C-alpha positions as CSV (number, residue, x, y, z in Angstrom):
1,M,102.1,49.4,172.4
2,Q,101.1,45.8,173.5
3,A,103.4,45.8,176.4
4,A,101.7,48.9,177.6
5,D,98.1,47.3,176.9
6,D,99.4,44.2,178.9
7,E,100.4,46.4,181.9
8,S,97.3,48.5,181.9
9,K,95.4,45.1,182.2
10,L,98.0,43.9,184.9
11,V,97.1,47.0,186.8
12,S,93.4,47.0,186.3
13,N,92.9,43.7,187.4
14,A,94.9,44.0,190.6
15,L,93.1,47.1,191.7
16,E,90.0,45.0,191.0
17,E,90.8,42.1,193.3
18,A,92.3,44.6,195.8
19,Q,88.7,46.1,195.7
20,R,87.4,42.7,197.0
21,R,89.5,42.9,199.8
22,F,88.4,46.6,200.8
23,P,86.4,46.8,204.4
24,A,83.0,47.9,204.3
25,V,83.9,51.2,206.1
26,P,84.9,53.6,204.6
27,Q,82.8,53.0,201.7
28,V,84.8,53.4,198.5
29,E,82.6,55.1,195.6
30,R,85.2,54.4,193.0
31,Y,89.0,54.8,192.5
32,D,90.8,56.1,189.4
33,W,94.3,55.4,188.6
34,R,97.0,56.6,186.1
35,F,100.6,55.4,185.1
36,H,103.1,58.0,186.8
37,V,106.7,58.6,187.2
38,D,108.0,58.8,190.6
39,S,110.6,61.8,192.0
40,T,113.5,59.3,191.5
41,G,112.3,58.7,188.1
42,D,110.9,54.9,188.7
43,D,107.6,53.8,187.1
44,A,104.7,53.9,189.6
45,V,101.0,54.1,189.7
46,L,98.8,56.9,191.1
47,V,95.9,55.4,192.7
48,T,93.1,57.9,193.8
49,V,90.4,56.3,195.9
50,V,87.3,58.3,196.5
51,L,85.5,57.8,199.6
52,K,82.0,58.3,200.4
53,D,81.7,61.5,202.9
54,P,82.0,60.2,206.6
55,P,78.4,60.9,208.5
56,G,78.7,63.9,210.7
57,G,81.1,65.8,208.4
58,D,84.1,64.2,210.3
59,H,87.1,62.9,208.6
60,Y,88.6,59.1,208.8
61,V,91.6,58.4,210.9
62,W,94.7,56.8,208.9
63,G,93.5,53.5,211.0
64,E,90.2,53.5,208.7
65,L,92.2,54.3,205.8
66,A,95.3,52.0,205.9
67,P,93.4,48.4,205.1
68,I,92.5,50.1,201.9
69,R,96.1,50.9,201.0
70,N,97.3,47.8,202.3
71,A,94.9,46.0,199.8
72,I,96.3,47.7,197.0
73,V,100.1,47.2,197.9
74,E,99.8,43.5,198.9
75,T,97.4,42.8,195.7
76,F,100.2,44.5,193.5
77,Q,103.2,42.3,195.2
78,E,100.9,39.4,194.8
79,R,100.4,40.1,191.0
80,S,104.1,41.0,190.4
81,V,102.8,44.5,189.2
82,R,106.4,46.0,189.0
83,R,105.2,49.8,189.6
84,W,104.8,51.0,193.1
85,P,101.4,52.1,193.9
86,Y,101.3,55.7,195.4
87,I,97.7,55.8,196.8
88,Q,96.1,59.2,197.8
89,F,92.4,59.4,199.4
90,S,89.6,62.0,198.2
91,L,86.1,62.6,199.6
92,E,83.1,62.7,197.1
93,S,82.7,66.4,198.4
94,E,86.1,67.3,197.6
95,L,85.7,66.8,194.0
96,T,84.7,69.1,191.4
97,E,82.3,68.0,188.3
98,E,85.3,68.1,186.1
99,D,86.8,65.3,188.4
100,E,83.9,63.1,188.4
101,D,83.2,63.4,184.9
102,D,86.7,62.3,183.4
103,G,85.8,58.9,182.8
104,S,89.1,57.4,183.4
105,G,88.4,55.6,186.8
106,A,86.6,52.6,187.7
107,E,83.2,52.2,189.8
108,A,83.9,50.7,193.2
């Protein structure tokens, strides 16, 4: 059980460090993560990044999201997190109240 706790702490610390590298826009409201096993059976981390809705109801383009993804991937590599981070993005407006109240994530 200690190894899992150590790994959780390593992932949490890596995400906190990555958060400091996030750009101002798009604004990250919070992120949630959980351990995951990918389709090849490798250990991974599923990270959901929740973004503030863009003005005017537009959508963010990949060029705006890539710096967030890159910050997470690079920090995992620098911190020697052995699990690959699979990153998905959601807008605040896409989440249900149940999603918002699960208590599993970190405030950004």
